[in-house]
C-alpha positions in Angstrom: 29.4 -14.6 19.4 27.6 -15.9 16.4 29.2 -18.9 14.7 28.9 -19.0 10.9 28.3 -22.2 9.0 29.5 -22.7 5.5 25.9 -23.7 4.6 23.9 -20.8 3.0 20.8 -19.4 4.5 17.9 -19.8 2.1 15.5 -16.8 1.7 12.2 -17.3 -0.1 11.0 -14.3 -1.9 12.8 -11.3 -3.3 10.5 -8.6 -2.0 11.7 -5.8 0.2 11.9 -8.1 3.3 13.8 -10.8 1.4 16.2 -8.4 -0.3 16.9 -6.6 3.0 17.5 -9.9 4.8 19.8 -11.1 2.1 21.8 -7.8 2.1 22.1 -7.9 5.9 23.3 -11.5 6.0 25.7 -10.9 3.1 27.3 -7.9 4.9 27.8 -10.2 7.9 29.6 -12.7 5.8 26.8 -15.3 5.9 26.3 -17.1 2.5 22.8 -16.6 1.1 20.6 -18.2 -1.6 17.7 -16.0 -2.5 14.8 -17.6 -4.4 12.1 -15.6 -6.3 9.1 -17.4 -8.0 8.3 -14.4 -10.2 10.2 -13.1 -13.2 11.0 -9.8 -11.4 12.3 -8.9 -7.9 10.7 -6.4 -5.6 7.6 -8.3 -4.6 4.7 -5.9 -3.9 6.9 -2.9 -4.6 6.8 -3.6 -8.3 5.1 -1.5 -10.9 3.1 -2.6 -13.9 3.4 -0.6 -17.1 0.5 -0.9 -19.5 0.5 -0.4 -23.3 -1.0 3.0 -22.9 1.9 4.3 -20.9 0.3 4.2 -17.5 2.1 2.9 -14.4 0.3 1.0 -11.7 2.0 0.4 -8.4 1.3 -3.0 -6.7 2.3 -1.8 -3.2 4.6 0.4 -1.2 7.1 2.4 -3.3 8.8 4.4 -0.5 11.3 3.5 2.1 12.9 5.6 4.9 16.3 7.2 4.4 17.8 4.9 7.0 16.7 1.7 5.2 17.8 3.1 1.8 21.3 3.8 3.3 21.4 0.4 5.0 20.7 -1.6 1.8 23.1 0.6 -0.2 20.6 2.3 -2.6 20.5 5.8 -1.2 22.1 7.1 -4.4 19.3 5.7 -6.5 16.6 7.4 -4.4 15.4 10.9 -4.0 13.9 12.7 -1.0 10.1 13.3 -1.3 8.9 16.3 0.7 5.2 15.5 0.3 3.7 12.1 0.1 0.1 11.7 -1.0 -2.3 9.1 -2.3 -4.3 9.8 -5.4 -6.9 7.9 -7.4 -7.2 8.2 -11.2 -11.0 8.0 -11.9 -12.9 9.0 -15.0 -10.0 10.8 -16.5 -9.2 12.9 -13.4 -6.9 12.7 -10.5 -8.4 12.9 -7.0 -6.6 13.0 -3.7 -7.5 10.1 -1.3 -9.6 10.2 0.7 -10.8 13.9 0.7 -10.7 14.5 -3.0 -13.1 11.6 -3.6 -15.7 13.5 -1.5 -16.0 15.9 -4.5 -17.5 13.1 -6.6 -21.3 13.2 -5.9 -21.9 9.5 -6.5 -19.2 8.6 -4.0 -20.6 10.9 -1.4 -24.2 9.9 -1.9 -23.3 6.2 -2.0 -21.3 6.6 1.2 -24.1 8.4 3.0 -26.6 5.7 1.9 -24.3 2.9 3.2 -24.0 4.7 6.6 -27.8 5.0 6.8 -28.1 1.3 6.0 -25.6 0.5 8.7 -27.7 2.3 11.3 -30.7 0.1 10.4 -28.5 -3.1 10.7 -29.3 -4.1 7.1 -25.7 -4.5 6.0 -24.8 -8.2 5.8 -21.0 -8.7 5.5 -19.8 -12.1 4.7 -16.9 -11.1 2.4 -14.4 -8.3 2.0 -16.5 -7.0 -1.0 -19.6 -6.9 1.2 -17.6 -5.1 3.9 -16.3 -2.4 1.6 -19.7 -1.7 0.1 -21.2 -1.5 3.6 -18.5 0.8 4.9 -17.8 3.1 1.9 -20.9 2.7 -0.3 -21.1 0.8 -3.6 -19.6 3.5 -5.7 -16.3 3.9 -3.8 -16.1 0.2 -3.0 -16.6 -0.9 -6.6 -14.5 1.7 -8.3 -11.6 2.1 -5.8 -11.5 -0.1 -2.7 -12.3 -3.5 -4.2 -10.0 -3.1 -7.3 -7.1 -2.0 -5.1 -7.7 -4.8 -2.6 -7.8 -7.4 -5.5 -4.6 -6.0 -7.0 -2.8 -6.1 -3.7 -4.0 -9.5 -2.6 -4.2 -11.3 -5.9 -7.7 -12.7 -4.9 -11.2 -11.7 -5.6 -12.7 -9.5 -2.8 -15.8 -11.7 -2.6 -13.4 -14.6 -1.7 -11.7 -12.7 1.1 -12.7 -12.4 4.7 -14.4 -9.2 5.9 -11.5 -9.0 8.3 -9.5 -7.6 5.4 -11.7 -4.5 5.5 -11.3 -4.2 9.2 -7.5 -4.1 8.8 -7.6 -1.6 6.0 -10.1 0.7 7.8 -7.9 0.9 10.8 -5.1 2.2 8.6 -7.4 4.6 6.7 -8.7 5.9 10.0 -5.2 6.6 11.2 -4.3 8.2 7.9 -7.4 10.5 8.1 -6.5 11.5 11.7 -3.0 12.3 10.7 -4.0 14.3 7.6 -6.6 16.3 9.6 -4.0 17.0 12.3 -1.5 18.0 9.7 -4.0 20.5 8.1 -5.0 21.9 11.5 -1.5 22.4 12.7 0.0 23.1 9.3 2.8 20.7 10.0 4.1 18.3 7.5 3.8 14.6 8.3 7.0 12.7 8.9 9.1 15.8 8.7 11.8 14.2 10.8 12.1 11.1 8.6 11.5 11.9 4.9 10.4 9.1 2.7 12.5 7.9 -0.2 11.4 6.9 -3.6 13.4 4.4 -5.7 14.0 5.4 -9.2 14.5 1.8 -10.1 10.8 1.1 -10.6 
């Protein structure tokens, strides 16, 4: 049996983890104080709206049906049958990663980087170096580095190359799942649809 104190639990950060923890504790009758340093809640699940009407997502914007129900926001969400990542580049939308292969400079730059890696001439001391060595300068400079800098809040040439290793493992898994989905014509995550919050 858990004994409850009258002293509140302090939670630092009103991102998805902090909000979920606060909601869980509140439902159990535990007093909570939630602190957020920014002027908005949601952490990396926020969106930035620019003066031209474009919306840029800082991080994940989907949660599972179970989590939406657990935190009491299922009525503010809608089921998304297909989830895909796209990149807006040069006034056009490209699916990630396969659509970017249609851009010649991305493909040629990627092939060049792979050839350099075979000769051992790629020196990677930072995340920026790693992205250029792994994807080629075009994809790194136009997509991977700006996204990493937006997510992390730091310049890619100040981050460890280990950042690239972590991302590449996720990209590799995504590629395998997308290929498997296309080959079997099955939809990914059909048993647990993603939810999108309309609050952003």
